[in-house]
C-alpha positions in Angstrom: -3.4 9.6 -20.7 -5.6 6.8 -21.9 -5.5 3.4 -20.1 -6.2 0.0 -21.6 -8.6 -2.5 -20.3 -5.8 -4.9 -19.4 -4.3 -2.1 -17.3 -7.6 -1.3 -15.7 -8.3 -4.9 -14.6 -4.8 -5.4 -13.3 -4.8 -9.2 -13.7 -8.4 -9.8 -12.6 -10.8 -11.7 -14.8 -13.5 -9.6 -16.4 -16.3 -11.4 -14.5 -14.8 -10.2 -11.2 -16.5 -6.9 -12.0 -19.9 -8.5 -12.4 -22.3 -9.2 -9.5 -23.6 -12.3 -7.9 -26.5 -13.6 -10.1 -28.2 -15.2 -7.0 -28.0 -15.3 -3.2 -24.7 -16.8 -2.0 -24.9 -20.0 0.0 -22.7 -18.7 2.8 -24.9 -16.5 5.1 -22.0 -14.1 5.8 -21.0 -13.6 2.1 -21.8 -10.2 0.8 -21.9 -8.3 -2.5 -20.9 -4.7 -2.1 -20.5 -1.7 -4.4 -19.9 1.8 -3.2 -18.7 5.1 -4.6 -17.4 8.4 -3.3 -17.9 11.3 -5.8 -17.2 15.0 -5.7 -18.2 17.9 -7.9 -15.0 19.4 -9.4 -15.9 22.9 -8.0 -16.3 21.6 -4.4 -19.9 22.9 -4.2 -21.3 19.5 -3.2 -20.3 15.8 -3.0 -21.4 12.3 -2.2 -19.2 10.8 0.5 -20.3 7.2 0.1 -23.2 5.9 -1.8 -23.4 2.1 -1.5 -25.2 -1.2 -1.2 -24.3 -4.0 1.2 -26.1 -7.1 0.0 -25.5 -9.8 2.6 -26.8 -13.3 2.0 -28.5 -13.3 5.4 -30.7 -10.3 4.4 -30.6 -10.7 0.6 -34.1 -9.4 0.0 -33.9 -6.5 2.5 -30.5 -4.9 1.8 -28.7 -2.1 3.6 -27.9 0.9 1.5 -26.2 4.2 2.3 -26.5 7.6 0.6 -24.6 10.7 1.8 -25.0 14.1 0.2 -23.0 17.1 1.5 -22.8 20.7 0.5 -20.0 23.2 1.0 -22.1 25.3 3.5 -22.5 22.2 5.8 -25.9 21.1 4.7 -26.2 17.3 4.6 -28.8 14.8 3.3 -28.9 11.2 4.6 -30.7 8.8 2.4 -29.7 5.5 4.2 -32.1 2.7 4.6 -33.0 -0.9 3.7 -34.8 -2.0 0.6 -35.6 -4.8 -1.8 -33.2 -5.6 -4.7 -33.8 -5.2 -8.4 -33.1 -8.1 -10.8 -29.3 -8.5 -11.1 -29.6 -9.2 -14.8 -29.0 -6.3 -17.2 -30.4 -5.9 -20.8 -27.7 -8.4 -22.1 -28.6 -11.1 -19.6 -25.4 -10.7 -17.6 -25.5 -10.1 -13.8 -24.5 -6.4 -14.0 -27.1 -4.7 -11.6 -26.8 -4.2 -7.9 -29.3 -2.2 -6.0 -31.5 -1.8 -2.9 -34.5 0.4 -2.4 -33.7 3.9 -3.8 -30.2 3.1 -5.2 -29.0 1.2 -8.2 -25.6 0.6 -9.7 -25.0 -1.0 -13.1 -21.8 -2.3 -14.8 -21.9 -1.0 -18.4 -18.4 -2.3 -19.3 -16.5 -4.3 -16.7 -13.6 -2.4 -15.1 -14.2 0.7 -17.3 -17.8 2.1 -17.1 -20.4 2.0 -14.4 -23.6 4.1 -13.8 -25.5 4.8 -10.7 -28.9 6.2 -9.7 -30.4 7.3 -6.4 -34.0 8.4 -6.4 -35.7 8.8 -3.0 -36.1 10.7 0.2 -33.3 11.8 2.5 -33.2 13.3 6.0 -32.3 17.0 5.5 -30.2 18.8 8.1 -26.7 20.2 8.9 -23.5 18.5 9.7 -23.5 20.2 13.1 -26.8 18.3 13.9 -25.1 15.0 12.8 -22.3 15.7 15.3 -24.8 16.6 18.1 -27.1 13.8 17.1 -30.1 16.1 16.8 -31.2 15.5 13.2 -35.0 15.5 12.8 -35.8 12.1 11.0 -39.1 13.6 9.9 -37.5 16.4 7.9 -37.0 14.9 4.5 -36.2 16.1 1.0 -36.5 14.1 -2.2 -33.2 13.7 -4.1 -32.3 12.2 -7.4 -28.7 11.6 -8.4 -27.7 10.0 -11.7 -24.1 9.7 -12.9 -21.8 7.7 -15.2 -18.3 6.9 -14.2 -15.2 6.1 -16.4 -12.4 4.4 -14.5 -9.0 6.0 -14.7 -6.6 3.9 -12.7 -5.7 0.2 -12.5 -7.7 -1.8 -10.0 -6.0 -1.6 -6.6 -6.5 -5.1 -5.1 -6.1 -5.7 -1.4 -4.5 -8.9 -0.2 -7.4 -10.9 1.1 -6.3 -14.5 0.7 -8.1 -16.6 3.4 -5.3 -19.1 3.8 -2.7 -16.5 4.7 -4.9 -13.8 6.2 -4.0 -12.0 9.4 -6.7 -10.6 11.7 -6.3 -7.2 9.9 -6.7 -8.9 6.5 -9.9 -10.6 7.8 -11.3 -7.2 8.6 -10.8 -6.2 5.0 -12.9 -9.2 4.0 -12.2 -12.8 3.0 -12.8 -12.9 -0.7 -11.8 -10.0 -2.9 -12.0 -6.3 -2.8 -10.7 -3.7 -5.2 -10.9 0.0 -5.9 -10.8 2.3 -8.9 -10.6 6.1 -9.2 -12.8 7.5 -11.9 -14.0 10.7 -13.6 -17.7 11.2 -13.7 -20.5 13.3 -15.2 -24.0 13.5 -13.8 -27.0 15.5 -12.7 -27.9 16.2 -9.1 -31.6 17.0 -8.6 -32.5 18.7 -5.3 -34.8 21.6 -4.2 -36.5 21.6 -7.6 -33.2 22.3 -9.5 -31.2 20.1 -11.8 -27.5 20.6 -11.2 -25.2 19.1 -13.9 -21.7 18.4 -12.7 -18.4 16.9 -13.6 -16.1 15.4 -11.0 -13.9 12.6 -9.7 -14.4 9.8 -7.3 -13.6 6.3 -6.0 -15.4 3.1 -6.7 -15.2 -0.1 -4.6 -16.3 -3.5 -5.5 -16.2 -6.3 -3.0 -17.4 -9.9 -2.8 -16.4 -11.1 0.6 -17.0 -12.3 4.1 -16.3 -9.3 6.4 -16.1 -9.7 10.2 -15.6 -6.7 12.4 -14.6 -8.4 15.7 -11.7 -6.5 17.1 -12.0 -3.6 14.7 -10.7 -0.5 16.5 -10.3 2.2 13.9 -8.9 3.0 10.5 -7.8 5.7 8.1 -8.6 5.5 4.3 -7.8 8.2 1.8 -7.6 8.6 -2.0 -7.8 11.2 -4.8 -7.4 11.5 -8.6 -5.6 14.7 -9.8 -6.0 16.6 -13.1 -2.9 15.1 -14.8 -4.0 11.5 -13.9 -1.8 11.1 -10.9 -3.5 9.4 -8.0 -3.0 7.8 -4.6 -4.8 5.6 -2.1 -4.2 3.8 1.1 -5.9 2.1 4.0 -4.2 1.6 7.4 -5.2 0.7 10.9 -3.8 2.2 14.1 -0.8 0.6 15.7 -1.6 -1.9 18.5 -1.0 -0.8 22.1 2.3 -2.8 22.2 3.5 -1.0 19.0 2.9 -4.0 16.7 2.5 -2.9 13.1 -1.0 -3.5 11.7 -2.6 -3.4 8.2 -1.0 -0.7 6.1 -1.3 -0.8 2.3 -1.5 1.7 -0.4 -0.2 3.0 -3.8 0.9 6.0 -5.8 0.0 6.2 -9.5 2.1 8.5 -11.7 3.0 8.5 -15.4 1.0 5.3 -16.0 2.8 3.3 -13.3 1.4 2.1 -10.0 3.9 2.0 -7.1 3.2 0.1 -3.9 3.2 2.3 -0.8 2.6 2.4 2.9 1.4 5.3 5.1 4.3 6.8 6.9 2.0 9.4 8.4 -1.8 9.1 8.7 -4.3 11.6 10.1 -6.1 9.6 12.7 -9.5 10.9 13.7 -9.0 12.9 16.9 -11.3 15.9 16.4 -15.0 15.9 15.2 -15.2 19.2 13.3 -17.4 20.1 10.3 -14.6 21.3 8.0 -11.0 22.4 7.8 -9.3 19.6 9.7 -5.7 19.0 8.6 -5.6 15.5 7.0 -2.3 15.7 5.3 -0.5 12.4 4.8 2.8 10.9 3.9 3.3 7.7 1.8 6.6 5.7 1.7 7.4 4.0 -1.6 10.3 3.4 -4.0 9.8 7.0 -5.0 10.8 8.0 -1.4 8.5 9.8 0.9 5.6 11.6 -0.8 3.7 14.3 1.1 0.1 15.2 0.1 -1.6 18.0 1.9 -5.3 17.9 2.7 -8.2 19.8 4.5 -11.6 18.3 5.1 -14.7 19.6 3.5 -18.2 18.2 2.6 -18.2 16.2 5.9 -20.6 13.7 7.2 -20.4 11.9 10.6 -21.8 9.1 12.7 -21.0 9.8 16.3 -21.2 7.1 18.9 -21.9 3.8 17.1 -22.6 0.9 19.6 -23.0 -1.4 16.6 -19.3 -1.0 15.7 -17.8 -0.9 19.2 -18.4 2.8 20.1 -16.4 4.1 17.1 -16.9 7.6 15.8 -16.9 7.6 12.0 -16.2 10.3 9.4 -17.0 10.0 5.7 -16.0 13.2 4.0 -14.5 15.0 1.1 -11.0 16.5 1.2 -9.3 19.2 -0.9 -5.9 17.7 -1.5 -2.7 19.3 -2.9 0.1 17.2 -4.4 2.9 19.4 -5.6 1.2 22.1 -7.8 -2.1 20.2 -8.3 -5.3 20.2 -6.3 -8.2 17.8 -6.4 -11.2 16.8 -4.3 -11.0 13.3 -2.9 -12.2 11.2 -0.1 -11.5 10.3 3.5 -13.1 7.7 5.8 -11.7 7.3 9.2 -12.8 6.0 12.6 -11.6 6.1 16.2 -13.1 5.0 19.5 -15.1 7.8 21.1 -12.6 7.9 24.0 -9.9 9.1 21.6 -11.9 11.9 19.9 -13.1 15.3 21.0 -16.0 17.4 19.7 -14.7 20.6 18.1 
């Protein structure tokens, strides 16, 4: 089913999918684009490739590049680097990059491309979990892909005037997501691996403060018939108070607002096979989507984000009679998680 540009932008102006042409005046403002992308066969995936361009470090930006294989091999190409010019061939601000990674908006809300070309730490997910990766063991990787958006922009509520603490953690400004289909070439170990797949793209221009952040669960996937889902939620507070919980279901060309009725909080640090099934509540009733982790990457013990353990991974999802590879990102304090 084709989707029009008006549906894709979901009320947003076209320039909302362009990038800042120059450094923002507010030191906490950031421009961020990231993707999660998975080969349709499940052989490999890229559980978050992204750029965080913060005004305070505008010329030395943080970037992330995760590569994962079905056998547990991982490559980590994260680092900091200088930006390219934000101006594309047509003179518009369509380019966002840092060091080895570059994103470009080809057609706002419809087509983006990305390129990573650089070194990455080479190891196994078990070494990530044990924190024994050898930073000197590196492999050159090149990934190029073009993405065609398939779902309306899912726009989180981030209005500064009415924001709650949880909304603040999502970012003061704006943030939206699209699910896409992609084609690309993954160059590694001297081989070029053409692939087709699906994934998630996030575009954010916001101030994001992490004070008080204590965990989250974020999942999404696009299925063969075009159906899709996505949600983000935070754990309930100790007193039982409800926290941020927002999502959607997309079926037959319509997007339904939803909330997570059951979310798979991070409790076990395991390389693959963890049950991450979920349930979403909407006007359609309660929708159950089954899932098992694969293509996993981890950061274990993160003092910079309050001792949270973080998982960024692929998931093989099943919704009724369809299956698809999608994403999960979730975090919990290390006191709430076990290894294995």
